[in-house]
PyMOL CGO cylinders between C-alpha atoms (Angstrom):
from pymol import cmd
from pymol.cgo import CYLINDER

trace = [
    CYLINDER, -0.31, 6.54, -12.03, 0.48, 9.86, -13.09, 0.3, 1, 1, 1, 1, 1, 1,
    CYLINDER, 0.48, 9.86, -13.09, -0.30, 12.79, -15.42, 0.3, 1, 1, 1, 1, 1, 1,
    CYLINDER, -0.30, 12.79, -15.42, 2.35, 14.29, -17.39, 0.3, 1, 1, 1, 1, 1, 1,
    CYLINDER, 2.35, 14.29, -17.39, 4.71, 12.83, -15.12, 0.3, 1, 1, 1, 1, 1, 1,
    CYLINDER, 4.71, 12.83, -15.12, 2.96, 13.32, -11.34, 0.3, 1, 1, 1, 1, 1, 1,
    CYLINDER, 2.96, 13.32, -11.34, 0.77, 11.58, -9.39, 0.3, 1, 1, 1, 1, 1, 1,
    CYLINDER, 0.77, 11.58, -9.39, -3.20, 11.79, -10.53, 0.3, 1, 1, 1, 1, 1, 1,
    CYLINDER, -3.20, 11.79, -10.53, -4.48, 12.71, -7.14, 0.3, 1, 1, 1, 1, 1, 1,
    CYLINDER, -4.48, 12.71, -7.14, -1.98, 15.62, -7.00, 0.3, 1, 1, 1, 1, 1, 1,
    CYLINDER, -1.98, 15.62, -7.00, -2.93, 17.20, -10.12, 0.3, 1, 1, 1, 1, 1, 1,
    CYLINDER, -2.93, 17.20, -10.12, -6.17, 19.05, -10.13, 0.3, 1, 1, 1, 1, 1, 1,
    CYLINDER, -6.17, 19.05, -10.13, -8.97, 19.13, -12.46, 0.3, 1, 1, 1, 1, 1, 1,
    CYLINDER, -8.97, 19.13, -12.46, -8.68, 22.58, -14.03, 0.3, 1, 1, 1, 1, 1, 1,
    CYLINDER, -8.68, 22.58, -14.03, -12.45, 22.32, -15.32, 0.3, 1, 1, 1, 1, 1, 1,
    CYLINDER, -12.45, 22.32, -15.32, -13.80, 19.99, -12.94, 0.3, 1, 1, 1, 1, 1, 1,
    CYLINDER, -13.80, 19.99, -12.94, -17.43, 20.90, -11.38, 0.3, 1, 1, 1, 1, 1, 1,
    CYLINDER, -17.43, 20.90, -11.38, -18.68, 20.45, -7.89, 0.3, 1, 1, 1, 1, 1, 1,
    CYLINDER, -18.68, 20.45, -7.89, -21.78, 18.65, -8.35, 0.3, 1, 1, 1, 1, 1, 1,
    CYLINDER, -21.78, 18.65, -8.35, -22.22, 18.52, -4.62, 0.3, 1, 1, 1, 1, 1, 1,
    CYLINDER, -22.22, 18.52, -4.62, -22.94, 15.11, -4.35, 0.3, 1, 1, 1, 1, 1, 1,
    CYLINDER, -22.94, 15.11, -4.35, -22.52, 12.93, -1.50, 0.3, 1, 1, 1, 1, 1, 1,
    CYLINDER, -22.52, 12.93, -1.50, -22.79, 8.96, -1.22, 0.3, 1, 1, 1, 1, 1, 1,
    CYLINDER, -22.79, 8.96, -1.22, -22.23, 6.63, 1.82, 0.3, 1, 1, 1, 1, 1, 1,
    CYLINDER, -22.23, 6.63, 1.82, -19.81, 3.61, 1.12, 0.3, 1, 1, 1, 1, 1, 1,
    CYLINDER, -19.81, 3.61, 1.12, -22.15, 0.82, 1.01, 0.3, 1, 1, 1, 1, 1, 1,
    CYLINDER, -22.15, 0.82, 1.01, -22.79, 2.70, -2.04, 0.3, 1, 1, 1, 1, 1, 1,
    CYLINDER, -22.79, 2.70, -2.04, -19.24, 2.75, -3.30, 0.3, 1, 1, 1, 1, 1, 1,
    CYLINDER, -19.24, 2.75, -3.30, -19.07, -1.15, -2.66, 0.3, 1, 1, 1, 1, 1, 1,
    CYLINDER, -19.07, -1.15, -2.66, -22.19, -1.85, -4.40, 0.3, 1, 1, 1, 1, 1, 1,
    CYLINDER, -22.19, -1.85, -4.40, -20.79, 0.56, -7.15, 0.3, 1, 1, 1, 1, 1, 1,
    CYLINDER, -20.79, 0.56, -7.15, -17.54, -1.00, -7.38, 0.3, 1, 1, 1, 1, 1, 1,
    CYLINDER, -17.54, -1.00, -7.38, -18.86, -4.72, -7.12, 0.3, 1, 1, 1, 1, 1, 1,
    CYLINDER, -18.86, -4.72, -7.12, -20.83, -4.19, -10.12, 0.3, 1, 1, 1, 1, 1, 1,
    CYLINDER, -20.83, -4.19, -10.12, -18.77, -2.63, -12.22, 0.3, 1, 1, 1, 1, 1, 1,
    CYLINDER, -18.77, -2.63, -12.22, -15.91, -5.27, -11.59, 0.3, 1, 1, 1, 1, 1, 1,
    CYLINDER, -15.91, -5.27, -11.59, -18.84, -7.91, -12.42, 0.3, 1, 1, 1, 1, 1, 1,
    CYLINDER, -18.84, -7.91, -12.42, -19.11, -9.40, -9.01, 0.3, 1, 1, 1, 1, 1, 1,
    CYLINDER, -19.11, -9.40, -9.01, -21.47, -11.35, -7.34, 0.3, 1, 1, 1, 1, 1, 1,
    CYLINDER, -21.47, -11.35, -7.34, -23.23, -9.09, -5.46, 0.3, 1, 1, 1, 1, 1, 1,
    CYLINDER, -23.23, -9.09, -5.46, -24.65, -11.98, -3.57, 0.3, 1, 1, 1, 1, 1, 1,
    CYLINDER, -24.65, -11.98, -3.57, -21.38, -12.80, -2.52, 0.3, 1, 1, 1, 1, 1, 1,
    CYLINDER, -21.38, -12.80, -2.52, -19.70, -9.19, -1.86, 0.3, 1, 1, 1, 1, 1, 1,
    CYLINDER, -19.70, -9.19, -1.86, -22.84, -8.34, 0.92, 0.3, 1, 1, 1, 1, 1, 1,
    CYLINDER, -22.84, -8.34, 0.92, -24.31, -12.21, 1.89, 0.3, 1, 1, 1, 1, 1, 1,
    CYLINDER, -24.31, -12.21, 1.89, -21.31, -14.27, 1.73, 0.3, 1, 1, 1, 1, 1, 1,
    CYLINDER, -21.31, -14.27, 1.73, -22.62, -16.86, -0.37, 0.3, 1, 1, 1, 1, 1, 1,
    CYLINDER, -22.62, -16.86, -0.37, -21.63, -19.26, -0.53, 0.3, 1, 1, 1, 1, 1, 1,
    CYLINDER, -21.63, -19.26, -0.53, -18.29, -17.68, 1.03, 0.3, 1, 1, 1, 1, 1, 1,
    CYLINDER, -18.29, -17.68, 1.03, -17.54, -14.01, 1.39, 0.3, 1, 1, 1, 1, 1, 1,
    CYLINDER, -17.54, -14.01, 1.39, -14.71, -12.56, -0.88, 0.3, 1, 1, 1, 1, 1, 1,
    CYLINDER, -14.71, -12.56, -0.88, -11.67, -11.50, 1.04, 0.3, 1, 1, 1, 1, 1, 1,
    CYLINDER, -11.67, -11.50, 1.04, -11.33, -8.21, 2.75, 0.3, 1, 1, 1, 1, 1, 1,
    CYLINDER, -11.33, -8.21, 2.75, -7.99, -7.45, 0.97, 0.3, 1, 1, 1, 1, 1, 1,
    CYLINDER, -7.99, -7.45, 0.97, -9.69, -8.73, -2.50, 0.3, 1, 1, 1, 1, 1, 1,
    CYLINDER, -9.69, -8.73, -2.50, -12.92, -6.61, -1.80, 0.3, 1, 1, 1, 1, 1, 1,
    CYLINDER, -12.92, -6.61, -1.80, -10.30, -3.37, -0.75, 0.3, 1, 1, 1, 1, 1, 1,
    CYLINDER, -10.30, -3.37, -0.75, -8.41, -3.70, -4.29, 0.3, 1, 1, 1, 1, 1, 1,
    CYLINDER, -8.41, -3.70, -4.29, -11.44, -3.90, -6.10, 0.3, 1, 1, 1, 1, 1, 1,
    CYLINDER, -11.44, -3.90, -6.10, -13.07, -0.74, -4.16, 0.3, 1, 1, 1, 1, 1, 1,
    CYLINDER, -13.07, -0.74, -4.16, -9.51, 1.12, -5.38, 0.3, 1, 1, 1, 1, 1, 1,
    CYLINDER, -9.51, 1.12, -5.38, -9.84, 0.25, -8.34, 0.3, 1, 1, 1, 1, 1, 1,
    CYLINDER, -9.84, 0.25, -8.34, -13.07, 1.68, -9.13, 0.3, 1, 1, 1, 1, 1, 1,
    CYLINDER, -13.07, 1.68, -9.13, -12.14, 4.76, -7.12, 0.3, 1, 1, 1, 1, 1, 1,
    CYLINDER, -12.14, 4.76, -7.12, -8.70, 5.00, -9.63, 0.3, 1, 1, 1, 1, 1, 1,
    CYLINDER, -8.70, 5.00, -9.63, -10.95, 4.01, -12.85, 0.3, 1, 1, 1, 1, 1, 1,
    CYLINDER, -10.95, 4.01, -12.85, -13.16, 6.75, -12.10, 0.3, 1, 1, 1, 1, 1, 1,
    CYLINDER, -13.16, 6.75, -12.10, -10.40, 9.75, -10.95, 0.3, 1, 1, 1, 1, 1, 1,
    CYLINDER, -10.40, 9.75, -10.95, -9.17, 8.35, -14.56, 0.3, 1, 1, 1, 1, 1, 1,
    CYLINDER, -9.17, 8.35, -14.56, -12.07, 9.03, -16.43, 0.3, 1, 1, 1, 1, 1, 1,
    CYLINDER, -12.07, 9.03, -16.43, -12.43, 12.79, -14.48, 0.3, 1, 1, 1, 1, 1, 1,
    CYLINDER, -12.43, 12.79, -14.48, -8.61, 13.36, -15.79, 0.3, 1, 1, 1, 1, 1, 1,
    CYLINDER, -8.61, 13.36, -15.79, -9.21, 12.24, -19.40, 0.3, 1, 1, 1, 1, 1, 1,
    CYLINDER, -9.21, 12.24, -19.40, -12.85, 14.48, -20.01, 0.3, 1, 1, 1, 1, 1, 1,
    CYLINDER, -12.85, 14.48, -20.01, -10.65, 17.55, -18.04, 0.3, 1, 1, 1, 1, 1, 1,
    CYLINDER, -10.65, 17.55, -18.04, -8.16, 16.90, -21.32, 0.3, 1, 1, 1, 1, 1, 1,
    CYLINDER, -8.16, 16.90, -21.32, -11.08, 16.66, -23.80, 0.3, 1, 1, 1, 1, 1, 1,
    CYLINDER, -11.08, 16.66, -23.80, -12.34, 19.92, -22.78, 0.3, 1, 1, 1, 1, 1, 1,
    CYLINDER, -12.34, 19.92, -22.78, -8.53, 21.30, -22.77, 0.3, 1, 1, 1, 1, 1, 1,
    CYLINDER, -8.53, 21.30, -22.77, -8.63, 20.50, -25.79, 0.3, 1, 1, 1, 1, 1, 1,
    CYLINDER, -8.63, 20.50, -25.79, -11.67, 21.57, -27.09, 0.3, 1, 1, 1, 1, 1, 1,
    CYLINDER, -11.67, 21.57, -27.09, -10.98, 24.89, -25.28, 0.3, 1, 1, 1, 1, 1, 1,
    CYLINDER, -10.98, 24.89, -25.28, -8.23, 25.66, -27.50, 0.3, 1, 1, 1, 1, 1, 1,
    CYLINDER, -8.23, 25.66, -27.50, -9.70, 24.73, -30.45, 0.3, 1, 1, 1, 1, 1, 1,
    CYLINDER, -9.70, 24.73, -30.45, -11.89, 27.73, -30.10, 0.3, 1, 1, 1, 1, 1, 1,
    CYLINDER, -11.89, 27.73, -30.10, -9.02, 30.33, -29.89, 0.3, 1, 1, 1, 1, 1, 1,
]
cmd.load_cgo(trace, "trace")
């Protein structure tokens, strides 16, 4: 995944605000599971059988990348709106 030809994780956001929010890995797992439309009981309780660990890791990585893309899109929108004010 790139932004203007550079890997997205190495491109800084120009207009980012650090809200100082911290959360646990458990929260990230629940958020990823729900965002992917998966069965939360199967994710946590292994009912009827658990999702494989590799699948869970892929879902979590997808969610994090999805959020990162959203942040970069928002950053680009802010940059564009600021150029229009000049």
